[in-house]
C-alpha positions as CSV (number, residue, x, y, z in Angstrom):
1,M,102.5,68.9,100.0
2,K,101.2,71.7,97.7
3,D,102.9,75.3,97.8
4,I,99.7,77.1,98.0
5,K,96.4,76.0,99.6
6,V,93.2,77.8,98.9
7,I,90.4,77.2,101.3
8,G,86.8,78.2,100.5
9,I,85.1,78.6,103.8
10,G,81.3,78.8,104.2
11,S,78.1,76.9,104.7
12,P,75.3,75.7,102.3
13,F,73.2,78.7,103.2
14,G,72.7,82.0,101.2
15,D,75.6,84.4,100.9
16,D,77.8,82.3,103.3
17,R,78.3,79.9,100.5
18,L,80.3,82.4,98.5
19,G,83.6,80.9,99.6
20,W,82.6,77.6,98.3
21,E,81.5,79.1,94.9
22,A,84.6,81.0,94.5
23,A,86.8,77.7,95.3
24,K,84.8,75.8,92.6
25,Q,85.3,78.5,90.0
26,L,89.1,78.5,90.9
27,Q,89.2,74.7,90.4
28,Q,88.0,75.4,86.8
29,Q,90.7,77.9,86.1
30,E,92.9,76.4,83.3
31,S,95.8,78.8,84.1
32,L,96.1,77.3,87.5
33,Q,96.0,73.6,86.6
34,Q,99.8,73.0,86.5
35,L,100.7,75.0,89.6
36,P,101.5,73.4,93.0
37,L,98.0,74.5,94.2
38,E,95.5,72.6,96.5
39,I,91.8,74.0,96.6
40,K,89.6,72.8,99.3
41,I,86.1,73.6,100.5
42,L,85.3,73.5,104.2
43,D,81.9,73.8,106.0
44,R,82.2,76.1,109.0
45,P,85.5,74.7,110.1
46,G,86.1,76.8,113.2
47,L,89.2,75.4,115.0
48,R,89.4,72.6,112.5
49,L,90.9,75.1,110.2
50,L,94.1,74.7,112.1
51,D,94.5,71.1,110.7
52,E,94.9,72.9,107.2
53,F,97.8,75.2,108.2
54,H,101.5,74.4,107.6
55,P,104.3,76.8,108.5
56,Q,105.9,76.6,105.0
57,Q,102.8,77.2,103.0
58,T,100.8,80.1,101.6
59,V,97.2,79.8,102.6
60,L,94.5,81.8,101.0
61,L,91.1,81.7,102.7
62,I,88.0,82.8,100.9
63,D,85.0,83.7,103.0
64,A,82.0,86.0,103.7
65,I,82.8,88.8,106.0
66,Q,80.8,91.4,107.9
67,T,82.5,94.7,108.8
68,H,81.5,98.4,108.2
69,H,81.8,98.2,104.5
70,C,78.9,98.2,102.0
71,V,77.6,94.8,100.8
72,G,79.6,93.5,97.9
73,H,82.9,95.2,98.9
74,L,86.0,93.0,98.2
75,H,88.5,92.4,100.9
76,C,92.1,91.2,100.7
77,L,93.5,91.1,104.2
78,E,96.9,90.0,105.2
79,K,97.8,87.9,108.3
80,E,98.4,91.0,110.5
81,A,95.2,92.6,109.6
82,L,93.2,89.4,110.3
83,F,94.1,89.5,113.9
84,A,92.3,92.9,114.2
85,L,89.1,91.6,112.8
86,P,86.1,92.0,115.2
87,S,85.1,88.6,116.7
88,P,83.6,86.9,114.9
89,A,84.2,88.6,111.6
90,S,82.9,85.6,109.7
91,S,79.4,84.3,110.0
92,H,80.6,81.2,111.9
93,A,80.6,80.7,115.7
94,I,84.3,80.7,115.9
95,G,85.6,83.2,113.5
96,I,88.9,83.6,111.6
97,A,90.5,86.0,114.2
98,E,90.0,83.5,117.1
99,T,91.4,80.6,115.0
100,L,94.4,82.6,114.0
101,K,95.1,83.6,117.6
102,M,95.1,79.9,118.4
103,A,97.3,79.1,115.4
104,E,99.8,81.8,116.6
105,A,99.7,80.4,120.2
106,L,100.4,76.9,118.9
107,N,103.2,78.2,116.4
108,M,101.0,76.9,113.5
109,L,100.6,80.0,111.4
110,P,101.4,79.6,107.7
111,E,104.2,81.6,106.4
112,Q,101.9,83.8,104.3
113,L,98.1,83.9,105.1
114,L,95.5,86.0,103.3
115,L,91.8,86.4,103.4
116,F,89.9,87.1,100.3
117,A,86.4,88.0,101.3
118,I,83.2,89.8,100.1
119,E,81.1,91.9,102.5
120,I,77.7,90.4,103.1
121,S,74.7,91.8,104.9
122,A,73.7,90.6,108.4
123,D,70.2,91.3,107.4
124,L,69.8,88.7,104.6
125,P,68.2,85.4,105.4
126,A,70.7,82.6,106.3
127,H,69.1,80.2,103.8
128,G,68.3,80.1,100.1
129,E,70.4,81.2,97.1
130,I,73.4,83.6,97.1
131,S,72.1,87.0,96.4
132,A,72.5,88.8,93.0
133,T,74.8,91.5,94.6
134,I,77.1,88.8,95.9
135,N,76.8,86.6,92.9
136,K,78.1,89.4,90.6
137,Q,81.1,89.8,92.9
138,I,82.3,86.2,93.0
139,P,83.9,86.2,89.4
140,I,85.6,89.4,90.2
141,L,87.0,88.0,93.4
142,V,88.2,84.8,91.6
143,S,89.9,87.0,89.0
144,V,91.7,88.9,91.9
145,I,92.8,85.5,93.4
146,V,94.0,84.1,90.2
147,D,96.1,87.2,89.6
148,F,97.6,86.9,93.0
149,I,98.4,83.3,92.5
150,L,99.9,83.8,89.1
151,H,102.1,86.7,90.1
152,R,103.3,84.9,93.2
153,S,104.4,81.8,91.3
């Protein structure tokens, strides 16, 4: 089992795909190649996300988020803050907050859990390409995640 699991969450549609794109960019990072790291891409996992959690791991989630911040805002939320997210905070039917509450009830929460996210607009179409604003933010988000992983290791 890998020490750190990174999960890019999303769908193939528009800005919701940013978690996938960030995970793909992380897979290409040479500085991460020799670390005990697993990077996965999941399509709107909902409660299936529980299958990815192991108590002794660090889990980093990457997803689009919709809160009160401006579009393109980068978020890094720790486990405790994730429980306070509005439901659903993701663009999926069962959001991260609901999934984490279930994981807590089942005693399945990872030791360390963080959400790295980019604020997206609720007004953008749910299809097509990633918007230019979000596309510019993905490499910055990837850099933040790489720094976190390298300084944790």
